N, C-alpha and C positions, 0 to 999 in steps of 0.2 A: 490397547490397541491403537494406531495413531489415528486420529482423528483428524479426517478431511476436511474442507471447509465445504460451504454450500456450493453448486455450480453457480449460481447467482453471480459472483464475486468477477468471473467470467465477463460477463457482458460491463457489470460494474467499471472493470477496468478499461473494457474498451472503449466504453465512454469516455473515460476520465483521460485516458491519455489519447483520444481523441479531441477534445476539450484541449488538452495540451500544446498537442501540434499543430492544429486548428492556429493559437494563438503566436507561437512561433513561424509560423507562414505569415503568417500577417509582422510579423516582428522581421521578417526576412523581407518583405515587400517593401520596407523605409527607402533602401539606398536604391530601387527601381522609381521609386515616386522622384526623389531625386533629383534623378538625372535626368527624367522626363522634365522635371518644373525647373530646376538652375541649372541642370550641368546640360545641355543636349552633346555638349565636345563628348563630352565623358563615355565614350563607348564600353569600355572594361567595363565600367560600371553595371555596366548590363548583364556581363557574362557573368562576373560575382555573385550577383543577384540570383541568374536566374540557378546557378549553381548550387548556390543555397537553398532556393526552394525546393531544388532538385533531390538534396540530402535530404530535407527535413521529410517531405515528403514520402520519400523512400523507407526512411527509419519510422516513421508513424505505420505507414503500411504497414513494413514487416512487423513489425512489435503486434501490431492490434488483431491482425491475421496470424500468428505465431505463437512471438511469445510470450502472451497470458495464457496460451496451453501451458508452453513450459513455466510458466511462474507458477500456474494453480499446480500441478504435477510436484512442486518444491513444496509445496506449503502445506502443513500439519501441526497436530498439536499432540500432546498425551501430559495429562493428567495424571502423575500417581500420587502415593500416599505421604508422600517426603519431597515429591518437586514436580516440577512445569518444565515440560520439554516442550522449545516453540522450534521447528526444521522450515527454514524460508529461503529463498535462493532466486535466481534468474536465470536467463541461459546459459551466462558464464559461471556461476558460482552455488555453491549448497554449502548453507550454513544454518547453524544451528544453537541452540542455547539453553542451558539447563538452568535455571530459576529457583534455591530451594524456599520452599513455602513458608517456612519460618523467619526470613526478609522479606516478604512480601511488606511494604506500607501503606497499599491502597492498592484499590482497584477501579477503574472509571469502565461506563459503558459510554459508546460515541455515537451519534451517526449524523451524518447530513444531508438534504436533501435527498440528493441521490441514492444513498444506500438508505432513506426511508423508503423512497418508492420501489425499490427493491427488495422491501424486505430484511435487509442488513446490516448490521451492526458488529461495532471495534470495542474490542477490547483492550483496555490499556492498562498493563500488571504495573507500578511502581515500585522499585526498590529503592536499595539506600545508594545506588551506583548506578543507576540507567531507569529509561522506562522502555517496555517491552508492549511489542503490539499484536492483536493475532485479529486479522483484519477479515473478513466475508463470514461470518457467521451469522443466522439468522434470529431474530431479536429475542425470542425465545431461549435458542441454545446459548447466548451471548448473556442471558440473565442466568439462566441455568450454572453458566460454568462460574460466573462473576460470585453465584453463593456459594459455588463446592471449594471455591479457590479462597474464601474467606473463610469459610468454616474449618477447612484443612489448615488453614493458619492460625487460627484459635485455639487449637488444640494444646500447644506449649503456651502458657500464661503469662508471656516474659515479650507479647509483640503491642501492634497499637490498635487492633480491632478488640474494643472492650466493647461488653454490652451492660 
């Protein structure tokens, strides 16, 4: 049965995308400041700056209010005996990766300050060709899943994990 992420990940995405949106709103104010300070005759610069600000605010609010729930509904993972399936997507796409556990080289558990405050962790699974991420696990679930992946990838003795 597919495992869903912890519901705190919705709040995490809302905060991180809110910070990201605020950054782009500040960057969008640069043409307006240039117009006010150096180029008062360029009225068209005000219109462009206002349109850019409107775009960033609308996009940010739409994702924060609706997109994170859609993103949450499309994210899950399933650990089998021989493979790990990670399902992800956003508003427009639905994707999945199947990772053979025999190909797993490294598993990391990571947190940033905000994730730690919300009790969340991210698991990074490294294979020969790529890195795969499971974002939105509780710290305990991430540690347990990490240990399970390592143990299952040790079953054949031709892997990177040795004791």
